[in-house]
N, CA, C and O atoms as a GROMACS GRO file, in nm:
protein
  288
    1MET      N    1   3.972   4.083  -2.527
    1MET     CA    2   3.881   3.944  -2.512
    1MET      C    3   3.762   3.906  -2.597
    1MET      O    4   3.657   3.953  -2.641
    2ASN      N    5   3.847   3.773  -2.599
    2ASN     CA    6   3.826   3.732  -2.762
    2ASN      C    7   3.703   3.629  -2.760
    2ASN      O    8   3.641   3.592  -2.859
    3THR      N    9   3.676   3.581  -2.597
    3THR     CA   10   3.579   3.533  -2.574
    3THR      C   11   3.423   3.547  -2.577
    3THR      O   12   3.350   3.484  -2.502
    4GLY      N   13   3.390   3.616  -2.650
    4GLY     CA   14   3.242   3.653  -2.651
    4GLY      C   15   3.224   3.620  -2.814
    4GLY      O   16   3.122   3.576  -2.868
    5ASP      N   17   3.360   3.655  -2.882
    5ASP     CA   18   3.360   3.673  -3.049
    5ASP      C   19   3.385   3.535  -3.034
    5ASP      O   20   3.366   3.484  -3.145
    6GLU      N   21   3.426   3.428  -2.932
    6GLU     CA   22   3.459   3.289  -2.961
    6GLU      C   23   3.312   3.235  -2.959
    6GLU      O   24   3.302   3.124  -3.010
    7ILE      N   25   3.230   3.274  -2.926
    7ILE     CA   26   3.098   3.227  -2.850
    7ILE      C   27   2.996   3.218  -2.909
    7ILE      O   28   2.898   3.143  -2.902
    8ASP      N   29   3.045   3.361  -3.014
    8ASP     CA   30   2.933   3.383  -3.134
    8ASP      C   31   3.005   3.317  -3.235
    8ASP      O   32   2.920   3.314  -3.324
    9ALA      N   33   3.096   3.267  -3.276
    9ALA     CA   34   3.158   3.219  -3.372
    9ALA      C   35   3.080   3.009  -3.377
    9ALA      O   36   3.030   2.921  -3.447
   10ALA      N   37   3.132   3.049  -3.234
   10ALA     CA   38   3.044   2.856  -3.187
   10ALA      C   39   2.988   2.878  -3.220
   10ALA      O   40   3.026   2.898  -3.336
   11ALA      N   41   2.773   2.925  -3.205
   11ALA     CA   42   2.677   2.996  -3.163
   11ALA      C   43   2.699   3.008  -3.295
   11ALA      O   44   2.594   2.962  -3.340
   12ALA      N   45   2.746   3.030  -3.361
   12ALA     CA   46   2.686   3.060  -3.563
   12ALA      C   47   2.720   2.902  -3.584
   12ALA      O   48   2.623   2.827  -3.592
   13ALA      N   49   2.864   2.840  -3.595
   13ALA     CA   50   2.854   2.737  -3.628
   13ALA      C   51   2.716   2.613  -3.623
   13ALA      O   52   2.664   2.537  -3.705
   14ASP      N   53   2.698   2.642  -3.492
   14ASP     CA   54   2.635   2.578  -3.391
   14ASP      C   55   2.505   2.543  -3.508
   14ASP      O   56   2.454   2.436  -3.541
   15ALA      N   57   2.481   2.675  -3.550
   15ALA     CA   58   2.358   2.708  -3.590
   15ALA      C   59   2.318   2.681  -3.733
   15ALA      O   60   2.208   2.670  -3.787
   16ALA      N   61   2.449   2.675  -3.780
   16ALA     CA   62   2.538   2.680  -3.973
   16ALA      C   63   2.488   2.528  -3.972
   16ALA      O   64   2.422   2.481  -4.065
   17ALA      N   65   2.542   2.423  -3.810
   17ALA     CA   66   2.550   2.307  -3.872
   17ALA      C   67   2.410   2.262  -3.872
   17ALA      O   68   2.345   2.240  -3.974
   18ALA      N   69   2.371   2.249  -3.758
   18ALA     CA   70   2.185   2.238  -3.775
   18ALA      C   71   2.137   2.240  -3.800
   18ALA      O   72   2.054   2.157  -3.761
   19ALA      N   73   2.086   2.359  -3.936
   19ALA     CA   74   2.051   2.418  -4.030
   19ALA      C   75   2.047   2.326  -4.202
   19ALA      O   76   1.965   2.328  -4.294
   20ALA      N   77   2.175   2.252  -4.180
   20ALA     CA   78   2.209   2.187  -4.244
   20ALA      C   79   2.197   2.075  -4.249
   20ALA      O   80   2.207   2.008  -4.351
   21ALA      N   81   2.170   2.030  -4.127
   21ALA     CA   82   2.090   1.956  -4.083
   21ALA      C   83   1.968   1.877  -4.113
   21ALA      O   84   1.946   1.767  -4.163
   22GLU      N   85   1.875   2.002  -4.050
   22GLU     CA   86   1.763   2.079  -4.095
   22GLU      C   87   1.716   2.036  -4.280
   22GLU      O   88   1.613   1.990  -4.329
   23ASP      N   89   1.817   2.066  -4.325
   23ASP     CA   90   1.882   2.041  -4.468
   23ASP      C   91   1.789   1.924  -4.554
   23ASP      O   92   1.687   1.886  -4.612
   24GLU      N   93   1.894   1.908  -4.514
   24GLU     CA   94   1.919   1.736  -4.491
   24GLU      C   95   1.754   1.647  -4.497
   24GLU      O   96   1.691   1.591  -4.587
   25GLN      N   97   1.736   1.667  -4.382
   25GLN     CA   98   1.656   1.547  -4.387
   25GLN      C   99   1.535   1.650  -4.402
   25GLN      O  100   1.481   1.649  -4.291
   26LEU      N  101   1.481   1.717  -4.465
   26LEU     CA  102   1.406   1.816  -4.560
   26LEU      C  103   1.381   1.730  -4.723
   26LEU      O  104   1.292   1.676  -4.788
   27GLN      N  105   1.566   1.772  -4.732
   27GLN     CA  106   1.601   1.695  -4.908
   27GLN      C  107   1.522   1.498  -4.871
   27GLN      O  108   1.430   1.474  -4.948
   28GLN      N  109   1.547   1.403  -4.790
   28GLN     CA  110   1.530   1.302  -4.762
   28GLN      C  111   1.384   1.271  -4.784
   28GLN      O  112   1.336   1.185  -4.858
   29LEU      N  113   1.307   1.380  -4.686
   29LEU     CA  114   1.155   1.340  -4.660
   29LEU      C  115   1.077   1.390  -4.812
   29LEU      O  116   0.965   1.352  -4.844
   30GLN      N  117   1.151   1.471  -4.882
   30GLN     CA  118   1.093   1.476  -5.038
   30GLN      C  119   1.092   1.381  -5.130
   30GLN      O  120   1.005   1.334  -5.204
   31GLN      N  121   1.259   1.352  -5.104
   31GLN     CA  122   1.324   1.218  -5.215
   31GLN      C  123   1.141   1.079  -5.192
   31GLN      O  124   1.051   1.057  -5.273
   32GLN      N  125   1.169   1.011  -5.018
   32GLN     CA  126   1.054   0.949  -4.988
   32GLN      C  127   0.967   0.980  -5.059
   32GLN      O  128   0.937   0.896  -5.144
   33GLU      N  129   0.897   1.095  -5.060
   33GLU     CA  130   0.776   1.130  -5.092
   33GLU      C  131   0.746   1.129  -5.296
   33GLU      O  132   0.656   1.115  -5.378
   34MET      N  133   0.900   1.157  -5.285
   34MET     CA  134   0.820   1.115  -5.431
   34MET      C  135   0.878   1.003  -5.510
   34MET      O  136   0.860   0.968  -5.627
   35GLN      N  137   0.970   0.943  -5.390
   35GLN     CA  138   0.962   0.808  -5.452
   35GLN      C  139   0.864   0.644  -5.408
   35GLN      O  140   0.870   0.529  -5.451
   36GLN      N  141   0.775   0.716  -5.301
   36GLN     CA  142   0.604   0.649  -5.266
   36GLN      C  143   0.520   0.696  -5.404
   36GLN      O  144   0.450   0.610  -5.457
   37GLN      N  145   0.527   0.894  -5.489
   37GLN     CA  146   0.452   0.881  -5.516
   37GLN      C  147   0.466   0.818  -5.656
   37GLN      O  148   0.365   0.781  -5.716
   38GLN      N  149   0.605   0.803  -5.718
   38GLN     CA  150   0.601   0.682  -5.859
   38GLN      C  151   0.553   0.570  -5.807
   38GLN      O  152   0.447   0.524  -5.849
   39GLN      N  153   0.623   0.512  -5.710
   39GLN     CA  154   0.554   0.355  -5.680
   39GLN      C  155   0.418   0.332  -5.685
   39GLN      O  156   0.388   0.240  -5.761
   40GLN      N  157   0.328   0.386  -5.630
   40GLN     CA  158   0.188   0.444  -5.635
   40GLN      C  159   0.131   0.533  -5.815
   40GLN      O  160   0.024   0.556  -5.870
   41GLU      N  161   0.219   0.547  -5.833
   41GLU     CA  162   0.197   0.576  -5.976
   41GLU      C  163   0.193   0.438  -6.074
   41GLU      O  164   0.084   0.393  -6.110
   42MET      N  165   0.328   0.371  -6.119
   42MET     CA  166   0.349   0.230  -6.122
   42MET      C  167   0.238   0.140  -6.068
   42MET      O  168   0.184   0.051  -6.134
   43GLN      N  169   0.211   0.170  -5.952
   43GLN     CA  170   0.105   0.032  -5.898
   43GLN      C  171  -0.025   0.129  -5.953
   43GLN      O  172  -0.024   0.208  -5.858
   44GLN      N  173  -0.099   0.162  -6.010
   44GLN     CA  174  -0.202   0.217  -6.014
   44GLN      C  175  -0.240   0.154  -6.239
   44GLN      O  176  -0.340   0.102  -6.290
   45GLN      N  177  -0.081   0.204  -6.314
   45GLN     CA  178  -0.074   0.171  -6.455
   45GLN      C  179  -0.092   0.035  -6.420
   45GLN      O  180  -0.204  -0.004  -6.453
   46GLN      N  181  -0.010  -0.070  -6.354
   46GLN     CA  182  -0.015  -0.218  -6.350
   46GLN      C  183  -0.119  -0.260  -6.308
   46GLN      O  184  -0.147  -0.374  -6.344
   47GLN      N  185  -0.231  -0.178  -6.207
   47GLN     CA  186  -0.349  -0.222  -6.191
   47GLN      C  187  -0.460  -0.188  -6.307
   47GLN      O  188  -0.538  -0.274  -6.347
   48GLN      N  189  -0.460  -0.036  -6.364
   48GLN     CA  190  -0.504  -0.026  -6.500
   48GLN      C  191  -0.473  -0.137  -6.665
   48GLN      O  192  -0.527  -0.148  -6.775
   49GLN      N  193  -0.393  -0.178  -6.616
   49GLN     CA  194  -0.328  -0.301  -6.705
   49GLN      C  195  -0.425  -0.465  -6.671
   49GLN      O  196  -0.517  -0.520  -6.731
   50LEU      N  197  -0.367  -0.490  -6.579
   50LEU     CA  198  -0.458  -0.641  -6.531
   50LEU      C  199  -0.592  -0.555  -6.523
   50LEU      O  200  -0.672  -0.636  -6.570
   51LEU      N  201  -0.640  -0.481  -6.503
   51LEU     CA  202  -0.760  -0.455  -6.534
   51LEU      C  203  -0.843  -0.480  -6.741
   51LEU      O  204  -0.941  -0.515  -6.807
   52GLN      N  205  -0.679  -0.416  -6.746
   52GLN     CA  206  -0.769  -0.434  -6.926
   52GLN      C  207  -0.759  -0.535  -6.922
   52GLN      O  208  -0.870  -0.588  -6.930
   53GLN      N  209  -0.622  -0.655  -6.908
   53GLN     CA  210  -0.647  -0.718  -6.959
   53GLN      C  211  -0.750  -0.851  -6.921
   53GLN      O  212  -0.751  -0.944  -7.001
   54LEU      N  213  -0.819  -0.858  -6.822
   54LEU     CA  214  -0.928  -0.879  -6.771
   54LEU      C  215  -1.087  -0.865  -6.875
   54LEU      O  216  -1.152  -0.947  -6.939
   55GLN      N  217  -1.099  -0.736  -6.852
   55GLN     CA  218  -1.174  -0.660  -6.931
   55GLN      C  219  -1.196  -0.788  -7.082
   55GLN      O  220  -1.300  -0.849  -7.106
   56HIS      N  221  -1.058  -0.799  -7.166
   56HIS     CA  222  -1.061  -0.853  -7.254
   56HIS      C  223  -1.003  -0.998  -7.234
   56HIS      O  224  -0.986  -1.064  -7.336
   57LEU      N  225  -0.980  -1.038  -7.150
   57LEU     CA  226  -1.034  -1.151  -7.148
   57LEU      C  227  -1.164  -1.238  -7.106
   57LEU      O  228  -1.198  -1.355  -7.123
   58LEU      N  229  -1.222  -1.120  -7.042
   58LEU     CA  230  -1.395  -1.124  -6.996
   58LEU      C  231  -1.447  -1.131  -7.170
   58LEU      O  232  -1.526  -1.225  -7.180
   59HIS      N  233  -1.432  -1.076  -7.279
   59HIS     CA  234  -1.534  -1.037  -7.367
   59HIS      C  235  -1.412  -1.123  -7.461
   59HIS      O  236  -1.392  -1.072  -7.572
   60GLN      N  237  -1.339  -1.231  -7.432
   60GLN     CA  238  -1.314  -1.307  -7.549
   60GLN      C  239  -1.393  -1.442  -7.471
   60GLN      O  240  -1.388  -1.547  -7.536
   61GLU      N  241  -1.452  -1.447  -7.362
   61GLU     CA  242  -1.501  -1.568  -7.271
   61GLU      C  243  -1.648  -1.610  -7.404
   61GLU      O  244  -1.670  -1.712  -7.470
   62HIS      N  245  -1.737  -1.445  -7.392
   62HIS     CA  246  -1.808  -1.437  -7.376
   62HIS      C  247  -1.829  -1.499  -7.525
   62HIS      O  248  -1.920  -1.576  -7.556
   63GLU      N  249  -1.695  -1.437  -7.637
   63GLU     CA  250  -1.746  -1.425  -7.782
   63GLU      C  251  -1.714  -1.614  -7.861
   63GLU      O  252  -1.767  -1.667  -7.958
   64TYR      N  253  -1.566  -1.686  -7.728
   64TYR     CA  254  -1.580  -1.820  -7.769
   64TYR      C  255  -1.706  -1.925  -7.663
   64TYR      O  256  -1.733  -2.043  -7.688
   65ILE      N  257  -1.750  -1.862  -7.577
   65ILE     CA  258  -1.801  -1.970  -7.480
   65ILE      C  259  -1.929  -2.045  -7.581
   65ILE      O  260  -2.008  -1.962  -7.626
   66LEU      N  261  -1.953  -2.181  -7.618
   66LEU     CA  262  -2.106  -2.164  -7.738
   66LEU      C  263  -2.229  -2.275  -7.690
   66LEU      O  264  -2.243  -2.384  -7.634
   67PRO      N  265  -2.273  -2.214  -7.725
   67PRO     CA  266  -2.348  -2.264  -7.638
   67PRO      C  267  -2.388  -2.464  -7.736
   67PRO      O  268  -2.423  -2.511  -7.844
   68VAL      N  269  -2.352  -2.503  -7.610
   68VAL     CA  270  -2.308  -2.676  -7.633
   68VAL      C  271  -2.484  -2.793  -7.675
   68VAL      O  272  -2.569  -2.762  -7.593
   69SER      N  273  -2.525  -2.879  -7.752
   69SER     CA  274  -2.602  -2.980  -7.736
   69SER      C  275  -2.518  -3.062  -7.769
   69SER      O  276  -2.418  -3.084  -7.839
   70VAL      N  277  -2.681  -3.152  -7.605
   70VAL     CA  278  -2.546  -3.294  -7.615
   70VAL      C  279  -2.688  -3.419  -7.651
   70VAL      O  280  -2.806  -3.432  -7.618
   71SER      N  281  -2.598  -3.485  -7.728
   71SER     CA  282  -2.731  -3.611  -7.708
   71SER      C  283  -2.661  -3.722  -7.705
   71SER      O  284  -2.551  -3.763  -7.741
   72TYR      N  285  -2.795  -3.771  -7.632
   72TYR     CA  286  -2.763  -3.943  -7.592
   72TYR      C  287  -2.724  -3.982  -7.720
   72TYR      O  288  -2.692  -4.099  -7.741
   0.00000   0.00000   0.00000
């Protein structure tokens, strides 16, 4: 009677396939999380750079704006 062994083998194969599929999904999720983290870090760096540029420009503007006397 091989049917019991065959059923066990089929069940084991199904379980292995399900575990492999779960593993792959988990890896994809982890990869997506890493990509999202990297994107967030890049955005934060860009925002920081923009903020620094703005502050620099505002500082420059203060230095170069001189009171202008208008004579008629």
